[in-house]
N, C-alpha and C positions, 0 to 999 in steps of 0.2 A: 466570368473573371471572379476571383474571390475578393472580397472586400474586407476592409478592416472591421474586427468586433466592436462593440459599443465599448467606450472607454468609460471606467467607473471613478475618474477623477483626474487630476493632471498628475504629472511625472516630474516632481520636482527634486527627487533624490537621485543623484547620479550615483552609478555604481562603477563605471570605468570607461575612460575615453577609449576610441577606436584610432586605428591608423598611428600607433606607438611603436616605436622600434623599428622602424621601416630599415634603419641601415643595416641590423642584423638579420632581420626576417622581412625581407622586401617582398610586397604583394606581385601576385602574378600580373605581368606586364600586359597591357592593353593597348592597342594602338589607338594615338590621340589623347591618352588620359595621363595625367601626371599627378602622383602623390607627393605631397611634401606639406611640413608643417601642420600635420593634422587635418589636411583638407584634399578633397580631389578635384581636379580641375578637367573637363573635357573640352578639348579643343573641337573634336568631331563627336557625334553620336556615337555611344559606346556601351558595353554591357560586362560586367565583371562582377565576382564574388568577393565579399569580404570573409575570407574563410582563413585568415591567419589565425595561429594560436591565440595572438593577444585581441582578436577582434572578433571571435565566436564567444555566443553566449551557453554557457553551458548549464544548460536546463535544469538536469536532475540534481545537480549540486546545489542551485541556489532554491529548489523546491523542497528538497528533501532535508537540507540543513540550515536553510534560511528561511524556510517559510514563505517565500514570496509566490504570488499567484497572478500577478500581472506585470509586465513590463512594458517599455516601449523604446523603439530605435528612435531618437531624436537628434537634430542636427538643423542647421541654418542652410538654406537652399536659395541659390539665386538661379533663376531658369526653371526648367522643367524636368522632370524625372518619373520614372514608375519605380517602386520601391517593393521588392517581394521579401517575405520572411519564409525560409523554409526550416523543418524540422526535421534534423539528421538522427537515425537510430544508429548509434556508434556499435550496436551489437553486432548489426547484420548490414549495414551501409543503406539502408532504404531511405529515401526522402520523399517528402510531402509538403505540398506547398500550402501555408496557411494563410497568409497574408497578400493581398496585391493591391497596391494604392497608386493613384496618379496624382501627384504633389507638383504644386508650382509655387514659387517663393521669390520673395525681392531682396533675400539675404537678411533680415532684419528680425522677423518672426521665427521664432522655434517651431519647427514642425514636429509631429509626433506620430509614430506608427505604432499603434499598441497592439499587444498580444496577449492573450489570455494562455497561462501556463498550464500544461498537462499535472495533475497532481502525482505526487510520488507514489509509485506503484510498488512492485517487488524490490527487492534490495538490491538484485543487480541491475536494474533499469538503468539504461544510459542515453540521454538523448541532448541535444545540442540544437541553438538556433542560428542560422547562417543567413546573411542579408544578401542578396542580389539586387544590384543597382543597374537601371537602365537610363542613362544618362542623356539628355538631350545635348544639341550641340552649343557650346558656349555656356554650359552650364557648371556650377562652382557647389560643391557640398561641403560644410566645414562644421566643426564643433561637433562630430558626432560622438553620442554617448548611449550605452544602454542605461536606462533611468527606471527608477520603481516608482509604484504610486505610493507604497507605504514607507513610511519614515524607519530609519534605523531604530532598533529596541533599546539602545543603550550609547551612551557616550565612549569614545575611544579615545583615550590619551595614553600613546605609546612613547615608552623609553626605548630608545635603540641603543644599542651596547655593539661596538666595534672592537674585536680585540686584534692589535697589530703587533708583528715584530718585524722591523726593518724593511718594509714593503711601502714606502713612505709616498712613492709616485701612483701606485695604485689606490693607496689609502685617500690621496689627495682628489684623485678623480672621482671617486665614490663620494666625498664629503661634497664636492661640488655638485653632484646630481642631487643629493639629499638636500641640499641648501634650497635648491628651487623648489623642493616639495615642502619646505620648512613648516606649514600650517598644518602639516600631518603628522608632526614630530612635536610632542609634549617635551622629550628632552633628548638630548644625544650625549652618549658618553663612549669616549674612546680611550681604553685602556692600553697604553704603551708599554711592552715588555723587551723592548729593544733599546737604542742608544736614548738617553735621556734628553728631555728638551725639546719633545715633539712639538709641541704647543706653539713655541717660537718659531721654530721652523715652518710648519704649516701655514702659519698666520703670515708669517713674513713674505713667503714665498706664492700664497694664494688668496689670503684673507677671507673672511666670512663674517657677515652680519648676523648669523643664527649663533645663539649661545650653544658653545659645546664645552663640555666638561672634560679635560686633557688631564687623564690618570698616569704618571709614570710608576712603574714599580718592577721589581726585579721578575726575571722570568719564570713564571710557575705553569708554562705552557698553556694550551687553549682552557683548560679546566680552570687555573686559576686566574687567568685573565677576564673569561666571561664572567665567572663567580663574583670577581670584585665588580665588575659592572653593573650585576645584579645588585649586589648589597648596596652600592651606592644608589642606584634607583628606588631602592627599598625606602630609603630617607624621604623621599616625596610622595606623601600620602594621597597626591591627586592622581599617581601614576595606574592604570588599568591592567595595562599588558607590557611586557617585553619582546622585544624584537632583537635576536642575535643575528649577527652579520659577519663574514669573515672579511678581513680587508682587501683579498684578492679575487673578490668577484667583480663582474661587471654587470651592473644592476639595469634592469630593464627601466625605460623611462616608466613613471607614474607608479612605479612598484609601491611606494609607502601608500598612495591614494588608495591603490586596489586592496591592499592589506586591511587599511583602516575601514574601508566599506565593507569587506568580508566580516571583521569582527564585529562590526555595529549590527549584524544581522544573524548570526550563527548564534548557538548556544553560548551560555557564559561558560561553560567547561571545555570548549572545543578549542584544540591549538591548529595553528594554520602553519603548514609547510610549504616551501617554495620548490619548485622541481629543479634540477641541475641541468643545464645545457653545456654543452661543450663550448669553452671559449675559443679553440682554435677551428671548430666546425659548427657554428653557430645553430645549423638546423637540428644537430644531433641531439637527442633525448638521454642521458646518462640513468636518471631516477627520478622517480615521482614519490620518492620516501622509500622505506626500508623495513623489512620484518625479519625477526629471528626465526631462524630454520627451526621447524618444529621438531628436529630429533636430533641435530647435531649443532655443537657450538660453533655457528656461521652466521653471516649477515646474507639476506636475501634482498637484491635490489628489486623495487616495483618496477620494471623495466620490461618493453618488449623484446621480442626475438630479433636477433640481428637481421638487418633490414627492413625492418618495421620501426626503426627508431628515428626516422626523418620527420619531425613535426609539421615539414611542409608538404606531406602528403596526407592521404586519407587515412591511409593504415597509423600512421604517428599520431594524427589529432584523435582519432578514434580510440586509440589506446588511454590517452590521457583523459578523455571524456569519461571512461568507465569508472565504477564506484570501487575504488581501492581503499583498503584499510591498513595502511602502515602502522607498524610499531612505535615508530619515531623519525624524527627527518634530522638531516644533517644539519650544523648550525651555519652553514652558508646562507640561511633564510630561514629563521624558525621564529613564531610568535606564539607566544602562550600567556595566558592571565596571570596576574600578580597572585591570586588566590590559588593557583598551583602551587607557586613557592611556598607561600604560608602553609599550606597543608603538607606539602611533600617533602619540603626540605630543598636544598641547594643542591648543586652537582657534586659528585664525588671528586675528590682531588687525583683524578688519573692522569694527569699532566696532559698528553694528548692521545688520540686515537681511542675513542672508545667512550670518553666522557659524554657526549651526545648522545650515544646507544643508551648507556645506562640511566641517564637522567628522562630522556624520552620513554624508555620503556618503563620506568616508574611512574611516570606521570599518567601513561595508559593505563596500567593496572590499577592505578588509584581512581580512574574513573575520566580522566583528562585526556580526550581520544584527539589523535593527529589525523587531519584532514590534508592530503596533498591536494591544494586546491589549483583547479586549471586554470591556467591564464596567469598565476603567479609562479615566476620563474626568474632565474639569475643564471648568469653565464660563470663557469668556473673550469680551472684546469683538471682536466681528466685525472684521475688519482694514478693510473698506470705510469703516467709520467713523473710523478712524485715518489715511485717506489723505490725504497732503499732497504738493505738487509736490517738496518738498526729496528725499523718499524715493526719487524717480527717480535722484538721484544714487547713491545707495549700491546700488539694484538693479541699475544697469547698472554701476558700478565692481567690483563683489563677484562679480557673475556672469563678470565678464572675467578677474578674480583665480583665482576657482573653475576656470575653464576652462584657465587657463594651468597651474595645478596638476596637472589630471586628464586634460587632452587628450580632452574629450568631442565638442567641435564643430571644425568646421575654420575656418580664418580667413575663408573667404569665407562661411560661415555667420555667425560673429560679426559680421562688417561688415553683412550684410544685416539681422540682427536690430538692430542698433544703430540703423541708418539708418532702419529701421521705425518703430522706437519714437518718434525724433524727428518723421518725419512725420506720426505719427497725433497727437502731442500739438499740432503745427501745425493739423491739421485741425480740431481744436476750439477753436483760439485759446488755447491753455494755454500761453503764452509761459515762464511760471516753471518748468513740468515741461521744455518744450523745453531751456531754459538748463541745467536740472539734468542733463538726459541728456547734452548735449556735455561739461558739467562733469565728469562721471563718466567719460567716454571719456577725457577730456583728463588726468584722474588717473592713469588706468591706463596711459595712454602714458607717463606719466612713470617708469613702471617700479615696481618692488616696494618701493624706497625710501619710496615714497608711504604704504605701510602704516604704517611705522616712524615717519614724521614727523607722522602725522595726529593731532589733538589735541581736547579739548573746544573749544578757542579757533577751531579751524578747522570744527568743527561749528556752533558758535554763528553764525560769519560765514556758513555757509552757510545756515542758517535767516533771517537777516537778507535775503540776496541774493533768497530765494525767497519773502517772507513776503507780497508783494502778488500775490495769484492774479489779479485781474482787471486788470492794468494793460494797456494795449494798446500795440502797438509801432507806431511810423510806419513807412512803407514802407522808409526806408533802413535803420531798424535790422532789421528783418525778413530784408532781402536780407543784411546784415551776419551776421546769426545763422546762414543759410543757409550761407555761405560758411565760417564757423567750423565748421560740422556736417561741411561735405564736407571739408575739411582733417582734421579729427581722426579721421573715419571711414576716409578713404584711409590715414593714418598706421596705423590699426588693421589695416586690410587688407594693407596693404605693407610694414610696417616690421619691424623684427627680433623675430623670437618669443621670448617669454620663456621659459627652461626651468623645468621643474616644480621643480626643486630649489631656484630662487631665491625662490620663493614658499614652499616649505613649509619653508623654514629657518626661517620665523618662527613655525612649531609646535614649534620645539625649547625645552626648558629653558633652555638657555643665553640665547636670546633675552629670554625673559619675564623671566629674574632681573634684566635691566637695563631692561626696559621698563615693568615694575609699577613705581608710586611705593612708597615706604615706607609700610607699614600704620600710620594714626594709634593703632592699638590695641595693636599687635605689631612692635616694631621689632627683633625677631629677623632675621637674614639668611635667605634662602631656602637651603634645605640641598638636599642629593642626594635627589630623590625617587625613585630607582631606575629611571629611564629606560633604554631599550635602548642599549648602548653603541655608539660608531661601528665600522663605517662605516652600521650598520643606524639606528640613531638612531631607530627607531620609525616610519620612514615609507617602508621599502622594499618593502613590499607596495602601496603607494598608487601609487609609482612605476613599479611592473611590470605594472600590470594594462593591458590593450590598450584603447586607445580604443573607444569605441561606433560604430557606423556612422552616417554621414552621409545624411539623404535630404533632397532640396530640398523647401521648402515656402516658403510665401508669408511675407513678414517681420511680424515681430510689431509 
């Protein structure tokens, strides 16, 4: 029998709880065993594995990025049990037994099963720890945690920012969850860009003892909403990190506790992204973060092959456990240090679709790397269910401004991609989408001032123009649309190239001081938020990064 290695001390620093989120990701059923309220009750003798996404200890991440060398599975046991800890290699599926101990308890004292962690090896190493429980008849195991012997290296004080637009039921449900974790939030800021007066409606219907700053402002898209929240949070000198979250997520239980624990151990320049799971099919993984395509203007999801995207299977969990290097993470759940804002500036006013891409990429290129941390996840509506023709306008326009700021792709590659998107829409007779692509290119060709002048009225007009998805063009109209597309793509290919600084100046605090409307709940002026002083102004690293190589490929 394998025994427990000698412990080097007590394990007083909880990393995360087990047996959370059972309603969405239930454990593998075992005869005579009940999972409820964070505990396991064995009516009969039973054996089972704690191998859910939220119960696994992802060893490679905690050793490589957090510096841990020893952890323990802790809990309170009533009765008898044998606890085994197995190490699984996520690259080849091999498992080996590390620890096997017989324990007995009366439900009062905490038991600890310590494990010495494997030091980080090669960059691609991926291992995780899984507990197998052999429970005696009538035994109960509760308050299960993975705990560290070493304390966090820093205190984390998070300002949570939620941007909302007329999704008050989902917002209220998330606020109710976060209120239960109030001790892990230093501040919570809700930016409402929908019907004014949200504070009174939410508080009257649901109530809360947690201080929440509600700010009503006109609709500036996700970019303007989240940036308003960041600006409000910068007024508090005690805030160390921001956590951006969509209003329509279904957050996992103890999400905030996990994020705070991770941020307490990882490097001071690390950003933490949460994976997106399918809200309609909770076991399906959509992405663990995203990358920019190396040779064409496109986003590549960090996601497994179809069929391997179920996180209740070994294949799905193994994919999550591997060492991924995303360029950015969506703002459904993204945490980053305040220092990143002070050095790199604020997001660009891209309204929606691409604001998170550009901001996360800018942080990565400045050395604030994003980690898609395994076990940190939220459920969100699949993007394909939200797809609308008007989105092609923002996808094309914002990708072009991103490339103008960061010089990832050649002018020729940009033009080929834009023309390919237009042709692909016409092939399926999606004229509304084809028009939106042309309008997006036109908007970019008008120059960076387009970003400053774009408003909610412009957005509403775009929606009206593309509202009829099924309208059919006559031959003359189609020819005219082709001609427009040829003209704007030619201007994109051969026109004067926009300098990065002309775009990135919209990330500066001075721009946002004038761009953001006065808060309807806080009329105080925007004060000095402590950004980098000129000439650096927080974006020098972004401007000095060499462009990536361009390889030819077919148009998208």
